[in-house]
N, C-alpha and C positions, 0 to 999 in steps of 0.2 A: 504493500500500500504506500510505503514511503517513497519508493521510486515512481509509482504511478502519479503520486501527487506532483512531484517535480516534473515529470514528463508532460503532464497536462498543462503546465505553465510554460512549456517550451524551454525548460531550463535543465541544466545538468549541475552536478554537485562540484563544489570547489572549496578548499580551505585556504585561509590566508597563508598557511605554511607552504602553499604551492609556489611561494617566492623562490623555491629551489630552482624553478625554471628560469630565473633571471640570469642573464649573462652580463656582468658588469664590465665596463671598459678596461679596468685594470684594478688589481687588488688595493692599491693605495687610494683609489678614488672613492669618496663617500657616495653612498647611494642617494640619488635625488628623490625626495619624497614625492615629487610629481610624476615619477616614473610609473607609479601605480602598479607595483610588481605582481599583483595577484588578480585573479579573475573577478574578485569582488571590487577591485579598483578598476581604473581605466586601463585598457589593455595596451601595454607598450612592451618594454623589454621583458616584462613578466608574463605576457600572454603566450599561449602555446606556440603560435606561429613565429613569434619573435624569439622564443627559446631555441628554435631551430635555425631560422633564417639569419639571425644576428650572431650566431655562435662564431667565435674566432677559430682560425685554423687549428686543428687538433683538439678543439673544444666543441664538437658538435653535440647537439642534444641538450640535456639539462645543464644549466650553468652553475656557477659556484657562488657561494656567499662567503665573505670574509668576516671573521669574528675576532674578538679580543677576549674571549672567555677565560683564557689562561694568561692574560696580561701580555699577549703578543699577537700580532696579526697573523692569521692562518686561515686556510680553507676549512670551512665547517666540516667537510667530509674527511679532512685529515686531522681534525682535533679529537684526541682521545679523551673525550669528556662527554658526560651526559648533559646535553644542552639542546633546547629548542629555540628557534629564532623567529621573531615576528618583525617583518620589515615595516618601516615607518608608513609606507603607502598602504599597508594592510590596515593600519589603525584608521587612516582617513576613510578608506573604503567601507570599513565595518562601522564607522561612526563611533569609535571608542575614544572617549575624551577623559576617562577616569579609569583607575585600575579594575573596577568592579567586574567588567565584562572580559577581562583578559583571559579568564579561564576558558572562554569559548575557543580560544586559539591554541591553547596548550593543555592537553588532556591531564597532565600530572598536576595542574594548578587549580586551586579553588580559592576564590576571594569572596569574603563576606563584607559587602559595603555596609557601613552603619552611619548613624548621624554624626559620629565623631571621628571616623577614619576607616581603615580597611584592615580586616583580619585576614591574613594570608596563610594558606596551607599548601604544602607540597607533599603529596602521598601520605596524608594523615599527620604530618608534622607541621605545627604552626602555632599561631597566637590565639589565646582565648580572651585576651583583654587588650584595650588600647590605653589603659591607665599608665601613667609615667613611671610606675614602679617596676615595669617589665621591659626587658630588651626583646627585640623581635627575634623569632626563630628563623624567619626568612629575611636575609639581608636585602635591603632596598638601596641600590646604588644608582645615583643620578650623576651622569657625566664623570664617572670615576670617584664620586664622593658618597660615602656611606651616610644615609639619612636615618638618624636614630629614632625618630618619633613616627609611628604609623599614622598619626594625624596630619603629617606633612607630606603625604604621598600623592595628593591630588594636585591638579593644575599644571602638570609637567608633560602631559601627553600631546605634544604638538611639535611639528618640525623635527621629528626624530629620524635618525638613520635606521635604527633597529632597536629591538628589545631582545635581550638574551635571558632565557630562563634556565638557570643552572640547577640541576636536580641532584640533591645530596649535600652533605656537609661541605662547607667551604672553610677548611681549617688551616690553610697555609697562605693563600695569595690575596685574600680580600680583607678590607678594612677591619671591621669587627667580626669575630667568629659568629658562625650561624650553623645551627644544627640541621636545618631542613633544606637549605639551598639559598639561592640569590636571584634577584631580578635586577638586571642591569639595563638602565635606560641610557641610550647613546644618542645625544643630539646630533643633528647634521652640523658639521663644522663649517666655518667660513671657507670659501674656495678662493685661493690666492689669485689675484689679478683678474678676477672674473666679475662681470656684471650679469646677474641672473636673478630669477625669483619665481615665485609661484603663488597662486591663490586658489582656495577651494571653499565653496560655501554650499550649504544644504538647508532645505526647509522641509519640515514634515509635520505630521499630526502632533498634538499636544503643544502646538505653537513652537515647535523645536527649531532653533536656529543654531547651526554649528558652522563656524568660519575660522579658517586659519590661513596664514600666508607668511612669506618671508621675502626679503630682498637682500641680495648679496652685492655689496659695493666694493669695487677694487680700491686698494691703496697702493698704487703702483703695481709692479709685477710680483712683488713678494709680500703683499699684505692684503687684507680684506676685512670688512666689517659686515656682519650678518645680523639683521634685525628681524625677529620673528614674533608673531602675536597670534592669539587665538581667543575666541569667545564661544562659550557653550551655554545654551539656556533652553529650558523647556518647562512647561507647566507641570504640576504634580501628577505623578502616575497613579496616586491613590485618590480616592473620592474626596477626602478631606483636604486636598491640596498639598499634602506632604510628598516627599520623594521628588522634589523639583530639582532644578539645576540653574545656578547663576554664577558661572565661573569665568573670569577673565584672566589672561596671562600675557606676560611679556618677557622676552629673552633678548639680550644684546651680547654679541661676542665680537672680539677683535683678535685677529691672528696675524702674526708676521714672522717671516723668516729673517731674523735679525742679522745673522751671518750664515754662511753655508752649514755651520755646525749647530747653530742655536735657533730654536723655534719656540715662540712664546704665544700662548693663547690665554686671554682673560675673558671671563664671562660673568654676567649678572642676570638674575631672573627675579620676577615678582609675580605673584598670583593672588587673587582675591576670591574667596568663596562666600557668596551671600545667599539670599533667599531663605528657605526654610530648612532644607536638609532632608536626609532619608527618614522615611516613616515606617511604621510597623502596623500590623492589624491583629485583632484578637483571634486566637485559634480556639481556646477553650479555657475552662476554669476547673480546678480540682478541689472538691470538698471532702474533708475527712469524716468518715464514719468512726467515731471513737470506740464504739463497741466492737466492730469488726477489725479496726485498725487498718482500714484500707481507704483509699481515695476513690470517690465517684467522679467521673468526668462529665462536665456540662459543656457541650459544644456551643460555640458562640452563634453558629448559624450564619455568620458573616463571611464574605469572600475575602481573600487575601488582598484584594484591591480596595478594601473599605477605608482603612486608616483608623485612627483612634478618636477623631474629632467630629465625625458625622453624628446626626441625631440618633441613628440606629446604634452606633458604637457607644455613644454616651449612655443610651438606655440600657445596653447590655452591661456596661460597667456598673450601673447603679444596682444591679442584681448580685454583684460579687461581694460576698461576706468576708470580712477581715476578722478572724477569730480573736487575735490578741486585743483588738479594739472593741470587739463586741458589737459591731455595726457594719453596714454596707458602705461601699465607697461612694464618695461624691463624684461629680463630673470632673473630667480631667481639664486642668487649666494651669497656667496660661498657654497660649499657642507658641510653638517653638520658633526659633530663628537662629541664624548664624551670621557672624561678622568676623570672618577669619582672614588673616593676611599672612603671607609667606614671602620671605626674602632670602636671597642667596647670592654669594659672590665666590667664585672659585677661579683658579688658574692652573695651567699646566705648562711646565717648562721642560723641554727636551734638549739635552746637550750631547751631541755625538762626539765621541773620542775614538782614538785608534783601538782602545781596549773594549769599547762598548758604549751604550747609551745610558746616560743618567737622566732620570725623570723625577720631578718633584711636583706634588699636587697639594697646594694649600687651599683651605676652604673655610668659609664662615656661613652659617645658616641661622635664621632667626624667624620666629613665628609668634604672632599674637592671636590668641583664640578668645572669642567672646561669643558664647552660644548658650542656648537653652535647648536641650534635646529631650525627647520623650522616652528614651532608653527602653526598659522593659515595662512600659506602661506607667512609668513614674517620671516626673520631671527631674532633669539632671542639669543644673546650672553650673557653668564653668567659665572662669576667667583665668587665662594661663599665658605665661611667657616662656618660650623655649629658645635656648641659644646653644649652638655647638660650634666648636673650633676643631679642625683636624688638619693634619699634614701627613702626607705619605711621601716617602722617598725610596726609590729603588734603582738598582743598577743592573741592566741586562748585559751581561758580558758576552763578548764575541767568543767563538769557539777556541778553546784551549785544548789541543789534542783532540780527544773524543768527547769533550765536555762542553755543554752549554750551561749557563747558570744565571740565576736571578737572586740578588741579595737586596733586602729592603728593611724598612722600619716604618712604624705607624704610631701616631699619637692622636688621641681623641679626648676632648673635654666637653662634656655635655651638662647643662644645668636646666632644671625645670622648676618653675614656681607656679603653683596653682591655688586658686581660691575656689572651692567647690561647695555647693549646697545640694544635697541629695534628699528629695522629698518622697518618702515611702508612705505617705498618708498617716500611718500609725507610728511613724518614726521619721526623724529628720536629723541629718548629719551635716555639720559644718566643718570643713577641713581647710587648713592653711598649711601647705606642704612645700618643702623645697628638697629636691633630689639633685645630687651631683655625682657624675661618673667621670673618672679619668682612667684612660686605658692606654697601655704601652704594649707594643708587639714587634719584636724583630722576627724576620722570616727569611727563609732561603729555599730555593728549589734548584736541583741539578739534574740535567739529562745527560746520560752516557750513551753515545752512539756506538754500540758494540759492533755493528756492521751497517751496510747501506740499508738494511731492512729491519734491524732489531734495535730497539732503544729501551733503556731502563731509566725510570724517573723516580727521584726521591725528594721529599720536601718536609720541612719542619718549621714550626712556629711556636714561640712562647708568648702567651698572653697573660697580662696582669691587669686586673680591674680593681680600682680603688673607689669605693662608693660611700656616700654619706646620705643620711636622711634626717632632716629636722622638721618636725611638724607638731601641730596642735589640732586635736579633734574634740568637738563638742557634740555629743549624741543625745537626742531627746527621744524618749520612748513613751508611747501612750499605752497604758495597760488597763483593761477593764476588770474590775474586781467584783462585779455583780454577776451571779449565775442564775439562770432560770432553767430548771431541769438539766443542770450540768453544763449548759451552754453559756459562755460569756455574753452578757446582754447589757449594752450601754448605748441605746439608740440616740441619746442626745449628746454623746461625747463629741467634742469638737476636734476634727482631724486637722493635721498640719496643712498649711498653705505654702506655696513656693515663694520664698524670699531669698535675698542674697546673703544676709547676715543674721546672726541670732538676735541682734538688737531690733530687727524688724518683725520678729515673731509677735503676733497680735495678742498674746496673753503672757502672763508672768512665768518666767522659768529661771528663778534664781539659782546660782551655783550652790552646790552642797549635796551631801549624801542622802538628805531626807526627801522622800517622794512628796510631790505637790498634788493635792486633790484638785481636780478640774471641776470646780463648782459642785453641783449636786448630781452630776452625770453618773457618778459611780466609778469614774475612771481616775487614774492618777498619772502624773508625768514624772518619769525618772530621768534625771540628767546625769550624764557621765562626762567628765573632762579628762582628757588624756594628752600627755605630751611625749614626744619621741625625740631622741637624739642618739642615733645609731650609726655605727661605722662598721664596714667589713671589707676584707680584701680576698679576692679569689684569683687563683692563677692556674694555668694548665698548659701542658705541652701537647700540641696536636700535630698530626703527621699526614703525609700523603706518600703512597708508594704505587708504582705502576709499571706495566710492561706493555710495549707497543710493537707490533710486528706487521710489516707490509706483506700480506699474502699475495698480492698482485699489484700492478700499478694503480688500480682503482679499488682496492680492497684493503681495509685496515682492521686488524684484530687487536683488541686491547683489554686489559684487566687492571683494575685499580682497587686499592683499599685506602680509605680516608676516614679520619676521625674528626668530630666536631664537638664544640663546647659552647654552652650558653651560660653566662654568668648568673650567680645567685643575686639576691636582693632583699628588699624590705616590703612589709605590708603594714598598714595602719590598722592593726587588729591585735588585741591582747591575746597572748598565747600563740600567735602565729607571726611574730614580729619579723622573722627572717626565713628565707628558704635557700636551698643549696643549688649549685649548678646542675644542669642536665647535660647528658653526654650521649653521643651517638657514634657508632662505627658502621661504615657503609662499604659493602663489597659490590663491585660492578664488573660485569663481563659484557663486552659489546663488539659488534662487527658492523662496519660501514662499507657498502658496496655500490658500485655502478656497473651495469651490464649493458649488452646489446647496443654498442656504439654510443654509450653514455645516455641512452634514452630511458633506462630503468634504474631506479634507485631503491635499495632495500637496506634499511638499518635496523638492527635488532639489539636491544639492551636488556640484560637480565640484572636484577638488583636484589640485594639482601641487606637490610638495615637492622641493627640491634640498637634499640632506643631505651635508655635507662634514666631513672631519676626525673622523669618527665614533669615539667612545671605546668600546673593547671591553675587558672584563676577562676574564682566563682564567688558569688554572694552567699553569705551565711552568717550564723551567729558566732561571735568570738567568745572567749571565756568569760567576758563580763556580761554576756547576754545581749550585746549590742550588734545590730546588723552592720556588717562590714564586707568590703571586697578584699579578699586576700588570696595569696598564691601559695600553693603547697606542692611538694614533690610527691606525687601520688601515683605515677604511672611508669610501667615498663611494657614495651611492646616490641613485636617482631614484624617487620614490614618487608614483604618480598613480592616479586612479580616480574613481568616482562612487558616491554614496550616495543612495538613494531611500527616503523614508518615506511611507507611505500609511495613512490612517485613513478608514474608511467607517462611518457610523452607518446601517446598512441599515434598521432600524426602531428605534423607541424602546427595544426590548428586545434588539437584536442589534448587536453591534459587532465589526468585523473590521479587522485591522491587519497591516501588513507593514513590514519594514525590511530593505533589501537593499544590501549593499556589494560593489562590484567593486574589487579592489585589485591593482595591478601595482607591486610593490616589488622592485627588482632592485639587486644590488651592481654598481656601475659599476667600483669598485676595492675590493679587500679583500685586502690583502697584509700579511703579517707574518712575523717570524722565530720559529721554533719549535725549541727544543732537544729532543733525544731521547736517552734513556738506553738505548734498545734498538737503535738503528741506522737508524730511519726514523720520521718523524712519523706519529702516528695521525690521519689526516684523510681526508675524502672529496673533498678538493680536490687540484689539481695541486701538485707541489712539486719543488724542485731544491736541491742542496747549495749553501749560502751560502759566502761567502769565508772565514768562520770555520767550519772543518769540524765544529764542535760544534753547528752550527745549520743549519736548512733554511729556504729561502724558500717560504712557502706562499701560493698564489694562489687565492682563491675568487671572483674576478670573474665576473659573469654569473649567479651563484646567486640564487635567491629569498631575500629578506631573512627574518630570523627572525620567527616568529610572524606570518606574513603570508599567510593563505589568500587565494587569488584571489577566491573567492566566500564571503560569509557571508550567510545568509538567516534572518531571524526571521519566523515566521508566527504569527498569533494571531487569536483571536476569542472571543466570550463570548455566552452566551444567558441571559437572565433570564426566569424563569417566575413571574409574580405569582400568589399564592395568598391572596386576600383581603388581610388585614393583614400577611401574611408573603410571603416570596419565596424561591425557590431559584435559585441561580446556578451554572451549569456552565461551566467554562473549562479551557483548556489552552494550552500554548505549546510550540513546537518551534524548535530552531536547527540549521541545517545549515552545515557548514564543509567546504570542499575541502581537499586535502592541504596540509601545511605542514611546515616544519622547526622543531624545538624544541631544538636543541643547537648548541653552538659549532663542533664539528668537522665538521658536515655528513656524518656517517656514515649509512649506511642505517638503522641502528637508531634514529636521531634523526628519522626521517621518519614523519609520521603521515598516514594516508590520510583519505579523506572520512569525516565523522562526522555523526550525528544525536543530538540529546538532546531528550527530550520530557518535559514535566511536565503534571499535570492536578490539578484541584481541584473539589469540589462543596461548596457551603455553603448553610446555611439560617439564616434569621433574620427578625426583624420589619422592616417597611418603614422604621421609624424608625431602624434601624441601632444601636439601643442595645445589642444583644448579637448574637452569632452563634456557630454551631458549624460546623466545616468538616473535611472529610477530604481528604488530599492524597497524591499520589505524585510523586516526582521521579526523573528518569532512568529512565523506564519501560523503556527498552531494557536497563538494567543493564549498560551498557558502561563499563568503566574506560578512559578515554581518556588517553593519555600527554600531559601538559602541559609537561613539561621532561625532558631527558635529558642526563646529564653523565658524564664518564669519571673514573676514578681515575687520577691522572697517572703512577703507577709500575707498577701492575698491568694497566692498560688495561681494567679492568672497566667496563662501561656500566650505570648505574643510572638509573631514571626515577621521577618522581612522577606520580600519576594523579588523575583526578577521582574524586569520591565514587561509590560504588555506588548501586543503587536504594535509596531511602529512602522511608518512608511513615509516616503518623501522623494525628493529629487535633489540632485547635486550637480553643480557645474564647476569645472576646474579649468585653469589656464596656467601656462608657464611660459617663461621667456628666458 
């Protein structure tokens, strides 16, 4: 049925990874984003006929992509590393302006966009929180610079040469250590001595306007300035107006070849995220039967496209009972907003000597966040300032005998100060927190060329992370002391409202250990004040080992073992003040092949990861009985599987591709303590009462890891129809995922069944690719797929975020 659907539209399937059909003019030349290298983009060098007709002598058929995934320029097919590449033109064609949809192009990747940033997972390894007390499990690198805060990963997806998705720990070559992998955004660099540029704009339903462009201005023959800008906006995808987009971005770069040996590039960028932000919808509510000790599920009856602020959603909310408060919830207010600004300055200096090339990359990044998010159906008010400094220096030495080598060092200094007000209706927390991290890391990698076909690679890195946390927390808890037939009943108790500071709370909450009666409601308010001044140091040696063997001129066999480490840190929770580093060891065996006159590509990668001391963040009760968000080391898992990539240039005008991943990711151990204000923990896992009767031991061993579908299949193809000096290109792509879990508690409502998502496009333009027009439709099925689901910790309401609905529109592009 899937193929009949696409056939009836006169389209065939294509993935953006079909950029493998691109034939660049030379490895050192940056890919022009207007080249539109995939069938979803305008058909030029990436189209099927161009892959054949434009091939250079000895390079017929599928072309090459040059990557820097191993800190050196090399052909992707000759890179002994597990990496997927998305060309900049793929993003334009697919309309991807934020990280959230990047998982459509890379099967190993899952990204959960939220109102405060992006939770990124690779093969079940990833982040469970965006709070500043956690380092990312997936390193996000922009223009060679590690970006420490997941809240700062938006507004960068324009005028890009490519995105590299590295799968597995990055323990030797990259900025901060990462246990799950890395995402490298590589902007298009200024082209020396050249006047050129491009512009692309689209309009679609939901009043969507997406536009980006760049102009490259020469500064003589050895210099250039490149100015790039983008804007992305659309109305809310949810009925209450949330899940909108209002993002504007600017990037300015200057590059010059100062001397034959010295090249300098300086760049600055700015982006603003306004509007409302991502929204969620009610899925269900869980009510505890105290006699049976089980929860009954009350479905919301609302669609995932509803949001929280429609009359229907507010009516459902008013039915949700909060046991600790002894009453139902009030309507949700106020309406969310975001006013976030991001700034960055970085440089790259390359100096070539007779012994090798020295590179230094200094960088500064800064963000101001001012937003009110709806979180898990409770208001989350945050005002935050983030600042990071980093510098990386490395020396890539020329061959000495049989050895190539890279030596380097990295320094990172990150500080975060936030003022947060968290309103849980029956509880309200006010946090004033300052986190600081300083990281030092020398590293080295050596390659021994044992023969013309056999190479052995070894790398090592020592990381030291010095962290501090200074903070003050004031927690207010509303507790109903009246019971009717054993049920807390305080219908006139006054719930908390959303304010910025404790001074704005509309009733008295004096400091002290004595509970405060709330009038004659039968409820009391308990205030807890806590201060933190903690310091810790973590360090670790990580390594890389590999063997590479050229089976044939176009066949590479490789095997690697690599370790990764993610530093420990702090939580503002009594009894859970610190957590330890998590560790991973990854084994990979792969083969990359080209056959049949370079018209068929087949890459196979097998992987086995041992993941220990896994850090997991969640909301719960700490030892003081206060609701807090904290991180624990609660998991150990084994992740194994196979990924197969195939590309076939059937004719010069027909390109077919597929990318299939089989993933077996299971929790070998997943045990933690969970407090409960209602008498039993809300979980789909087994549990038993702990020694401390206020807590339960929860055991999720044997469960499928989060965001880990067993099968992910990308299918694609493209057909080009020449029309004299013009051409028409029809293309589409589809992704299939089997069932997966998208929430911490492993509840039935957090389980997503098998899904399909299909996109298509038809474009027309001259063979020269100077301009084009295109029509597109995305998510043809119009399925809103749950991509994360989380619970309100006191009311046990379950809410979820979902993918975008069906969108469609037209795009025009031009370049010069």
